[in-house]
C-alpha positions, 0 to 999 in steps of 0.5 A, a space after each residue: 126805603 127799600 129800593 128795586 135792588 133790594 127786592 131784587 136780592 131777595 129773589 133766588 135765582 135758579 139757571 140749569 145747564 145741559 151738557 151735551 158731552 158730544 159737543 165739548 171735542 169741537 168746543 176743545 178743537 175751537 178753543 185752541 185754534 182760538 188760542 194759537 191764533 191758526 190762520 187756516 182752517 178747513 172742512 172735510 167728510 168722506 165715507 171710510 170703513 174704518 171707525 177707530 181712533 187708534 194710531 192718534 190716541 197718542 196725539 189726541 188732546 182730547 177725545 170722546 168715545 159713545 155708543 156711536 162715535 169717536 172723536 177727538 181733538 189731536 195735535 198733528 204738528 209734528 207729521 205734517 211740517 207745521 203747526 196743525 192741529 184737527 179734529 176728526 170725529 168717525 161716526 155712521 161710516 164717515 170721517 168728519 175733519 176739522 182743520 186749522 194751520 198756520 199754512 194752507 200747505 200744512 191744511 193739505 198734509 194734514 188732510 191726506 195723513 188722515 186720508 191715509 189712516 180712514 182711506 176713502 171708502 170705495 164703491 160696491 159694485 153690487 146694487 143692493 142696499 141694506 135696510 132695517 125694518 122695526 116693529 113695536 109689539 110686545 118689544 121694539 125689535 129690529 130685523 135687517 136685510 139687504 134689498 136689490 137697487 135696480 141701476 137708474 137706467 133700468 128705471 130712469 124712465 119712471 120718472 119725469 123728463 125734467 127729474 132725469 135730466 137734473 138727475 145727471 147732474 149730480 156726482 154719482 147719479 145713474 149708479 147706487 154703487 158710487 154714491 158714499 155711503 151714510 
């Protein structure tokens, strides 16, 4: 007499696991934070022009470099006065930083250290935006050019009153120069 287990045992089981390397650095960071029982975590992000891990790689526990992103898990403990791990991702003109530490003060020190290495981009005064245009003919081609962008004060009257009022509530509204890149 055959049992259900015999029937199941005779079948083949196939599994597929798709690995996305982009997530390995954040997974390693999370693993280390839990392993070390770091009590405090923080996330912050800012526009920056510096897109290299140079100066941090010697402290990197794990890193990723691909066409568009540089990311690393870095031990900053010796630089910020307490146990501290950070995950830095540099992509499209932005620094995305996750930090974990024993104290909130150590988190603040880590943020200050990274903002010194990756200065916050200052807004440009020129009122223009870089745009790319794609065409698909025999092959996909892209051309880019800068386009003048008017100040909010010049175009506000083109929008309903409520839109004009709401836009003033957002930081940087009214000036394309103060909007972060990316």
